[in-house]
BALO-670049 format. One record per atom (N, C-alpha, C): x, y, z. Coordinates in steps of 0.1 Angstrom, whole numbers, plus 5000, padded with zeros to 4 digits. Each point is the difference from the previous one (the first is absolute). Layout:
BEGIN
XYZ/...
END
This chain:
BEGIN
045909005666/499449884994/499149935010/499049944994/499049935008/500249854998/499349925009/499949864998/498649965000/499749884995/498649965000/499949855002/498849955002/499849865003/500349924987/500549885002/500249904988/498649964995/498950025008/498749954996/499150114995/500450135002/499150114997/500850134999/500250054988/500850124998/499450125006/498750005003/499450125006/500350015015/500549895006/500450005014/501450055001/500250145000/501350064999/500450055014/501350015002/500550065013/501350064997/500450115007/501450044999/500849905007/501350014998/500949905005/500049995016/499950125006/499949995015/498849935005/498950024994/498849935004/500149854996/500649974989/500249864996/500849925010/501150075005/500849935010/499249985013/499350105004/499250005012/498949895000/499349984988/499049904999/500549864998/501149994993/500649874997/499249924989/498849985002/499149934990/499050114995/499649994988/498950084995/498749965006/499050095000/498749965006/499349884995/500349974987/499349894994/500849875001/501050005008/500949885002/501149994990/500050094990/501150004990/501350065006/501149994992/501350055005/500250134992/500650105007/500350124994/501249994991/499950064988/501150004990/500250154995/501250034997/500250144994/499350014987/499550124998/499350024987/500949984988/501350045002/501049984990/501349955007/500749914994/501349965006/501050104995/500750075009/500950114996/501249954992/500450084990/501349974993/501150085006/501149945002/501150065008/501349994993/501050085005/501449994995/500749895007/499749874996/500549895007/501649994999/500550054990/501550004998/500750085011/499450115003/500650085011/499749945014/498849955001/499649955013/500849885005/500449914991/500849885004/501350035006/500550124998/501350045006/499850065014/498850025005/499850065013/500249905011/500450045012/500049925012/498549975004/499849915009/498749945003/499050115004/500450095010/499150095006/499550114989/500950064993/499550094990/499249934988/500449884998/499349924990/498649975004/499849965013/498749975005/499150135000/500650115003/499350135000/499450034986/500949974990/499550024986/498949914996/500249875003/499049894996/498750035007/500050015013/498750015007/499350134997/500850114998/499350134996/499449994986/500649924991/499449984987/498749925000/499949905009/498849925001/498950075008/500550075010/499150075010/500250155001/499850074988/500350145001/498950075009/500450115005/499150075009/500149985015/500849895003/500349985014/501350085003/499950105009/501150105001/501249955009/501150064999/501249985008/500549854998/500049954988/500349864998/501549975004/500950094997/501449985004/500149975015/499450085008/500149985015/499349885004/498849964994/499349885003/500949884997/500750004989/500949894996/501149995010/500650115004/501150005009/499649945014/498850045005/499649955012/499649854999/499649954989/499649864998/501249915000/501150044994/501149904998/501250035009/500350125004/501250035007/500249925013/501049925001/500449935012/499249875002/499149964991/499249885002/500449884992/501050014991/500549894992/501449975003/500449875001/501349965003/501050034989/499550024988/500850034988/499850154997/501150084998/499950144996/499350014987/500149904991/499350004987/498549975001/499549965011/498649965003/499749874993/500249994987/499749884992/501249974991/501149945006/501249974993/499849884990/500950004990/500049884991/501349925003/499949874998/501149915002/500149914988/501249984994/500249914989/500149865006/499249904994/500049865005/500049914987/501149964996/500049914988/499450074988/499049944993/499550064988/499150125002/499550025012/499050105002/500550115010/499350115000/500250115010/498849995010/500349995013/499050005010/499750145006/498850044999/499650125006/499549985014/500850045010/499749965014/499050115006/498849965003/499050095005/499749975015/500949945007/499749965014/500950065010/500550124997/500950075010/499350095009/498750005000/499250105008/499749945014/499150075007/499849975014/499349875003/499449944990/499349875002/500649894991/501050034993/500749904992/499249944988/499250094994/499249964989/499850114990/499749974988/499950114990/498950105003/499049965008/498950095003/500550135007/501149995006/500650125008/500250124990/500449974988/500350114991/498750094998/498949944999/498750074999/499450055013/500149915010/499350035012/500850085010/501250044997/500750115007/499550134994/499650004988/499550124993/498550035002/499249905000/498650025000/499550085012/500549985012/499550085011/500350154998/501250034993/500350144998/499050064989/499749924990/499150044990/498650025006/499649915008/498650015006/499850125009/501050025009/499950115010/500150134992/500850014990/500150124992/498650034993/499549894994/498750024993/498950045010/500049945012/499050035010/500150155004/501250055001/500250145004/499550094988/500349964988/499650084988/498550014999/499349895004/498650004999/499350055012/500850045010/499450065012/499249905008/500449874999/499249895006/500449995015/499050015009/500350005014/499749865006/499149924994/499749875006/501149914999/500149905009/501049894999/499749924987/501049954994/499949904989/500349865005/499249904996/500349875003/500549934988/501349955001/500649924989/499649865002/499449944990/499749855000/500949934990/500649895004/500949934992/499949855002/499949934989/500149855000/501449974996/500649905006/501449974997/500249854998/500949974990/500449864998/501349985007/500550105008/501249985008/500850125002/500450074989/500950115001/499450145001/498950024993/499450145001/499650035014/499449905007/499550035014/501150065009/501149945001/501050055009/500650144995/500250014987/500550124995/499050125002/498749974998/499150105002/499950045015/500049905009/499950025014/501250095005/501249974995/501150075004/500050154994/499550014988/500050134993/499050095007/498849955004/499050085006/499950015015/501049935006/500049995015/500050145006/499150035008/499950135008/500050134991/499649984987/499850124991/498750075005/500150135003/498850075005/498850004990/498849985005/498950014992/499749884992/500749895002/499949874992/499949885010/499149914997/500049875006/500349904989/500649895003/500249894990/499649875005/499249934992/499549865003/500549904989/500749905004/500549904991/499449875002/499649934989/499449875001/501049904992/500449895007/500849904993/499449865001/500249924990/499449865001/500749925011/499249955009/500649925011/500649874994/501349985003/500749884995/500550024986/499750124994/500450024986/501250094998/500750035010/501350074999/501049935008/501350044998/501149935007/500050045015/500649925008/500150035014/500650135003/501150034992/500750135002/499050114996/499349994989/499150104995/498950035011/499449895005/499050015010/500550075012/501249965005/500650075012/500250144998/500550044988/500250144997/498750085002/498849944996/498850085001/499450005014/500049885006/499349995013/500750065012/501350034998/500850075010/500150154997/499350054990/500150144996/499550095011/500850105004/499750105010/499350124993/499350085008/499450124994/498650025006/499750125003/498750035006/498949994990/500350004987/498950014990/500049884991/500649895004/500049884991/499249895005/499449934991/499149885003/500349894990/500249885005/500349894992/499149885003/499549944990/499049885002/500449894990/500149885005/500049884991/498649984995/499949954988/498749974993/500049854997/498949935004/499849864997/499849994985/501049964992/499849994986/501350034993/500050044987/501250034993/500150154997/501050044993/500250144997/498850054992/499549934990/498950054992/498850035009/499849915010/498950035009/500250135007/501250025005/500350135007/499950124991/500549994988/499950114991/498650034995/499249894998/498650024997/499250075011/500449965013/499450065011/500350155001/501250044997/500350145001/499250074989/499949954988/499250064990/498550015004/499549905007/498650015005/499950115010/501050025009/499950115010/499950134993/500850024989/500050124993/498650034994/499449894995/498750024994/498950035011/500249955012/498950015010/500250115010/501250055002/500250105010/500250144994/500350105008/500150134996/501450024992/499950004987/501149994991/500950125002/499550115005/500850135000/501049995011/499949925010/500949995011/500949884999/499949924989/500849884999/501150024989/501149935001/501050004989/500649865001/500949974991/500749885000/501550014997/500849915006/501450004998/500449894990/499049934995/500349904989/500450074987/500549934991/500450064987/498850044992/498849985005/498850054994/500150165001/500750055010/500150155002/501150054990/499750104992/500950054990/501250065007/499950055013/501150055007/500949895005/499649885000/500949895004/500749954987/499350014989/500649954987/501150094995/499850135001/500950104993/501449995005/500349985013/501449995004/500849884994/499249904997/500749874995/500550024986/499550104993/500550024986/501550045001/500450075011/501350065002/501149894997/499949885006/501149915000/500249944986/499150014991/500349954986/500950104994/499850135001/500950104995/501449995007/500049975013/501249995007/500849884995/499449894998/500749884995/500650024986/499250064992/500550034986/501250095001/499950105008/501250095002/501249935005/499849905009/501249925005/500649934989/499349944991/500549924989/500850104991/499450114998/500650114991/501450045006/500050035013/501250055006/501149895001/499549885001/500949885000/500649964987/499650074989/500449974987/499549884994/498949945005/499449884995/499150024989/499550134999/499150034989/500350144995/499650044988/500050134995/498550065001/499950135001/498750065001/499149954988/498849965003/499049964990/500049854998/501049935005/499949855000/498949955009/499249914996/498949955008/500549915011/499450015011/500349915012/498849935004/500149875001/498849925005/500049995015/498849995006/499949995015/499149885003/500549915009/499249895005/499650035014/498650005002/499450055012/499249895007/500449965012/499149915008/498750075003/498949944996/498750084999/498849935006/499350065009/498849955005/498850094997/500050125005/498950104998/500250094988/501149984992/500350064987/500550145002/500150065012/500450145001/501450024997/500949915004/501450034998/500449994985/499449914993/500350004986/499350114992/498850045005/499350114994/500950135001/500750015011/500950125001/501150004989/500449884996/501049994989/499350044987/498849964998/499250044988/499950154999/499750065011/499850155000/501450064998/501149955005/501350054997/500350004985/499649894994/500149984985/499250104993/498850025004/499150104993/500450145002/500750035011/500650135002/501250034992/500649904994/501250024991/501249925003/500049925010/501249925004/500149884990/501249974994/500149894990/499949865007/498849975004/499749865005/499749914989/500549885000/499749904991/498749925004/500349875003/498949915004/499950015016/498850005005/499749995014/499649865002/500849925008/499849865002/499249995013/498849955000/499149985011/500349865006/500650005012/500449875006/499049975011/499449884999/499049955010/500649885007/499349965011/500249875005/498949904996/499749905007/499049904996/498650064998/499850125006/498750074998/500250084987/500049934989/500550064987/498850054992/499150075006/498950064993/500450104990/501050085003/500650104991/500749944988/500849895003/500749934989/499049954990/498949945004/499049954991/499350124992/499750115007/499450114994/500950054989/501350025002/500950054990/500249914988/499849875003/500149914988/498749984992/498850025007/498849964994/499050124998/500250105008/499050115000/498849985009/500049895006/498949975010/500550015014/499350085008/500350015014/499049925008/500449895007/499149915006/500549975014/499350065010/500449975014/499349885006/499349934992/499349885005/500949885001/500950005010/501049905002/500450015015/500649895005/500450005014/501150105002/500150065012/501150085004/501049925007/501249994995/501149925006/500850085010/500349945011/500950065010/501449964996/500950104997/501349974995/501150065009/501349984996/501150055007/500250154996/499250054991/500150144996/498650065003/499650025013/498650035003/499550144996/500950094997/499650134996/499450004986/500249894993/499449984986/498849905000/499649965012/498849915001/498750084999/499850034987/498950094997/499349964987/498750004999/499349964988/499350124994/499850115007/499350124995/501150115000/500550034988/501150104999/499450144997/499950085010/499250124999/500550104990/501350014999/500650104991/499949974985/499749874997/499849974986/498950094994/499050045009/499050084995/500550134994/501050065006/500650124994/500649974986/500749894999/500649974987/498949984989/498949945004/498849984991/499550144995/500050095009/499650144996/501050064991/501349995003/501050074992/500149944986/499849874998/500049954986/498750024993/498950025007/498850024993/499450145000/500450085010/499450135002/498550005000/499449895005/498649984999/499549965014/499450105007/499649975014/498849915000/499150004990/498849925000/500549854999/501049974991/500549874999/500649955013/500850095006/500649965013/499049975010/499050085001/498949985010/499349864997/499749974988/499449884996/500949885004/501350014997/500949895003/500149975015/500050115008/500149995014/498849945006/498850044995/498849945004/499949854997/500549974989/500049864996/500949925009/501250055003/500949935009/499449985013/499350105005/499450005013/498849905001/499250004989/498849925000/500249854995/500949994990/500249874994/501449945002/500950085005/501349955003/501050004989/499650054988/500950004988/499650104990/500950034991/499750084988/501049984990/499750034987/500949994989/500250134993/501250054998/500250134994/500049984985/499450114993/500049994986/501449984994/500149934989/501349964994/500950134997/499450104995/500850124996/500750065012/499350005011/500650065013/501049905006/499749884999/501049905005/501350004992/499950034987/501250014993/500950125004/499450115004/500750115006/500849965012/499349925009/500649965013/501149904997/499849904991/501049904997/501250064993/499950114994/501150074994/501050065010/499550015013/500950075010/500249915012/499149905002/500149925012/500249854996/500749935009/500249854998/499949945014/499349895001/499749935013/500749875001/500549985012/500649875004/499649975015/500149875004/499849975014/501049905005/500049995013/501149925006/499449925012/500149875000/499649925011/500950025012/499549955011/500950015012/501349924998/499949884994/501249924998/501050074991/499550064989/500950074991/500650125007/499250075008/500550125007/501149965009/499949895007/501149965009/501249964992/499849944988/501249974992/500750134996/499250104996/500650134996/500850065012/499450005012/500750065011/501349935002/500049875000/501349925002/501050034989/499550004987/501050014989/500550154999/499250105003/500550134999/501050035011/499749945012/500950025011/501349934998/499949874994/501249924998/500850064988/499450054990/500750044988/500650145001/499150095007/500450144999/500150065014/499849925011/500250065013/498950095004/498850004993/499050095002/498849935007/499650055012/498949935007/498750084998/499049934995/498750064997/498949935007/498950085001/498849945007/499149934989/499049935004/499249924991/499350084989/499650135003/499350084990/501050044989/501250045005/501150044990/500449884992/500049885006/500349884992/498949984989/498850035003/499049984989/500350104989/500450125003/500450104990/501249954992/500949945007/501249954993/499749884991/499149915005/499649894991/499250044988/499250105002/499250054988/500950074990/501150075005/500950074992/500849904991/500449895007/500749894992/499149944990/498849975004/499149944990/499750094988/499850135003/499850104989/501250004990/501250015005/501150004991/500149874993/499849895006/500149874993/499049984989/498850055002/498949984990/500050114989/500550125003/499950114991/501350034993/501249975007/501350044994/500350145002/499150075007/500250155002/501250025010/501150064995/501250015008/500250155005/498950085000/500150135006/500449995015/500750105005/500349995014/498749985009/500149935010/498849965008/500250025015/499150075006/500050045014/498949915007/500449935010/499149935009/499750085012/498850035003/499650075012/500049915012/500850035010/500149935013/499150075010/498949935003/499050075008/500049995015/500949915005/500049985014/501349945004/500450025013/501249945005/499849855002/501049924997/499849865003/499749965014/500450095009/499749985015/498550015003/499250054991/498650005003/499449864998/500749914993/499549874997/501149905003/500650005012/501249925002/499849854999/498849955004/499849854999/500149964986/499450074990/500049964986/501450014995/500750105003/501350024995/501049905005/499949975013/500849895006/499849874993/498749974998/499649874994/500650004986/500050114993/500550004986/501549985000/500750045011/501549985001/500349865005/499049915002/500349875004/500149985015/499550105008/500149995014/498649965005/500149925012/498749975007/499650125007/498950064996/499650135006/499149985012/500350065011/499149995012/498750064997/498949955007/498750054998/499850155004/500850035010/500050145005/500750094991/499350114995/500650084990/501250085005/500050035013/501250085005/501249925002/499849875004/501149915001/500649984986/499149994990/500449994986/500850124995/499650125005/500750124996/501450005005/500249955013/501350005006/500949894993/499349894996/500849894993/500450054986/499150074993/500450054987/501150105001/500150085010/501150095001/501349935003/499849895008/501249925003/500649934988/499149964991/500549934988/500650104990/499450114998/500350094989/500850125003/499950055013/500750125005/499550124993/498949994992/499350124994/499450085012/500350135000/499550085012/498449995001/499649995013/498650005003/499550155000/498950044994/499550135001/499750045015/500450125003/499950045015/498649995004/499050034992/498650005005/499549865003/500749904996/499649865003/500749955013/501050065004/500849955012/499150035013/499949895007/499250015013/498550014998/499549984988/498650014998/499249905008/500649885001/499249895007/499850035015/500850095006/499950035014/499050125003/499550064989/499150115002/498649945004/499250075008/498749965004/499050004988/499149915000/498950004990/498950095005/499950114993/499050115003/498749984994/499949924989/498849994992/499749854998/499049955006/499749855001/498749964994/499150094996/498749964996/500049954986/499349894998/499749944987/498550004998/499650054988/498550024998/499749934986/498749984999/499449954987/499950124990/499949964987/499850114990/498850085003/498949945005/498850075002/500150095012/501049995008/500250095012/500850124997/500650014987/500950114997/499350135001/498850024994/499350135000/499650045014/499349925008/499750045014/501350035008/501149934997/501250035008/500550144996/500050034987/500550144996/499050115006/498749974999/499150105005/500250035015/500549905007/500250015015/501350075004/500950034990/501350065003/499950155004/
END
């Protein structure tokens, strides 16, 4: 099976080349020519590793030795033997995606992507080094750095918005060891960093560049796995019978994580509504309600910084899947780039609204949710997960839909200890690591091992650059 650009069907690549390139030459995103139909009923009974092998092989056929790639990606790297366990918390099931080496959901994909990329590189007989370029709103950066650290034949360069990530997130990145890793703060916000990366792809030698963002199909494919896994957990727990629809509430910034749920549904998993949970940067909420995507608004810094995004790249893939019209997608993306907004035709918007629902959560409401969920159910969640919980409650209240509902928990609460402490009524110290220790003292929830002692590690990456310096900086690596 081949993949092609969302903006031009003639720009085709086999899956190995699609993973290597990350972005299509015209700036579009690679999509499978057809979404595979699978035996979902059999798959949901599989443990995580064989399930991941089946899922990724279906989306990326032609990459050989997938079983061994999956085993190398996940064995011994997650604190839970299930990789992505589910926990019942009051009315909802929480899908915990933070048990990996950097305590964020990105680990599920970014432990796998280096395996896919090196396998694809070998299949294509590529001898030159590949440079991975990644913009991060907080979690992708560290997960990518950890995944690609000292991988032969690969360099990785991560750009993060200066002051736009939590202290713990920044410390995870700037203390990263590895002979092949480079980290730079960018003066601006995440959209500035992401746009800068896209500019580099357009201006530099595309053949030697790739990306670890969810713009890369090899990054997106592994994320589909945990939707099947969560459904299987509910089935095994006797909460549902096969075929019953399950709704998922997904804290969403760049739209990749929720798009993985859409692909799972299209592959045959009985997914009901996909609830798109935003923070105060609620451009997606407005789009899902009105059909107009409008990024012409201020970007708010919130307690859920991984969702502080106004340009949700993976939405472009959804626009293609519901329209199957690359010319339309190209026109919409050009309009977004040049004018800052576009409106989707009503017929296509109806298809999206039949499957997606959008809600958003202010910082104040998010803190209320953290406090209430901990007080009522003893479950401690981070601000992003709180946004997902709030949207799930709002969806049920407004629609009356009582289908089982899974809230995706995308990060450990210890990555945002100041916000969580404040939500619990504590005076949070300004120092994030002091707040981490205080949060542990209050709740006794175990601290992820990768965060222990982080503040004592030396800062190895200290440069902060302007957006216009990103291209010359990359060319000098």
